[in-house]
N, C-alpha and C positions, 0 to 999 in steps of 0.2 A: 311085334311091339310097335306102337304108334308114337311118333314124336309130336308132342303138343307144345305149341309156343304161341305167345301173343305177338302178332306181327304189327299191331298198331304202333305208329310212331317210328317204325323202322324205315330208314331211307335207303334207297339204292346207292351204292358206293360207285363213284366214277373215278377213274384214274386219268391223270393228264400226262402228256408227254410234251417236252419242249421240242421245238424244231432243232435240227442239227445246227450246231454252232458253238461258240465259246461262252462259258458261264463261270461265275464265281461259285466255289464249292467249299464245303466244310466237312471234315471228317468227324462224324458224330459217334461212331462206334468202331472198334477194331477188335477182332477175335482171332486167336490162333486156332487153326483147324488142320485137318489132314485131307488132302485131295483124294479123289477116287482112285488115283494111281499110287497113293501112299506117300506123296511128297508133302513136305511142310508147306502150309499155306496160311495167308492172312486174308480174312474176309473183312472188307471195309464197307460200312454203311455211310454213304455220303449224301448230304443235302446239297442240291444245286439250286441256285437262285437266279431268277430272271430279273430284268431291270424294273419290272412293275411289282416286285415283291413276292411273286409266286414261288413255290418251292416244290421240287421233285426229289424223291429219295431214289438213289441209284446204288446198286451194289457192285463192288469190284473185288476181284480175287487176284491176289498176288501169290503165285506158286513158285516155289524154289526148285530149280534154278531158272526155269524158262521165262519168268516175267519179273525177275528182280530189277530189270531196267525201270519198271514203274515205280518201285520203292526208291530207287536211286533218284529218279526225277522228283518225287514228292519231297524227299529229304533236301535236295538241292534248292527247291523253290520255297521251302519253309525254314531254311537255315539250320537244319539238323545235320550234324556230321554223321556220315555213314561209311563205315569201313568193313562192313560185313556183319557187324553185330549191332543190334538196335533194340532198345526197350520200346516195343511197339506202342505202348500207351503214351509215349511222348508225342505221337501223331494226333491223338485225340484233341479235337478243338482247333486244329490247324486248318488254315484256309489256303487254297490254291486255285489257279485258273485251270479249267478243264475244257477239253473239246468233246462235246457230246455228239453221238450219232444215234440214229433210229435203227433198231433191229427189228425186222419183220419176224413174226412168230407163227407163220402158217395161218391157221384158222383163228388164232388169238390176236388181240390188238398188239400193235407194235409197242416196243418199250425202249427207253433210253439206256444207253450204256456209254462208258467212258472210252473214247478212242485214244486219248492221250492226256497227260498232264503237261500243260504248256507254259506255265509261268507262275510267278509270285502274285499273290493277291494284295491289292493295295490296302485292304482292311484286315490285316493280320491282327488277331486278338492279342493284345498286350496285357500283361498283368496290371491290374489297377493298383496304384499306390494306396496303401491304407491311410486313411485320414483319421486323426484323433481330434476330438473336440477338446478345446481348452476347458480346464476345470474352473468354474466360476463359483467361488464360495465367499460370500461377504463376511463370514465368521472367522476367516483366517486373519490373525493379527498382523501379519507382515506383508 
């Protein structure tokens, strides 16, 4: 069978990596999974931001019990109490400072990975207060 498709307008996708260093990051997705060895694991999709506004998506895996120190650090820097139990969706949207490194991948291009969670982010997302508009109605007699 032959696969036919229209390649007009299709652009080649290039991926960028940041140089190793410290970046602001936001947890955009978090999923419970099971590791290859059968341990409980959280998969985090994290957007890292450079000072010039560029963004790189990085994936991090927190496996129980070997890398719970990562979860403990995230909770510490985002102000979430962690006593061994955690509703993981509380982490979604939280911002932290991370230390990125470059991982070589043999014949493939290098990719970024998180070496450590290193601090609180100055731009923590805070819930915005709801504002209500005053009702203006000239027909109200009082």
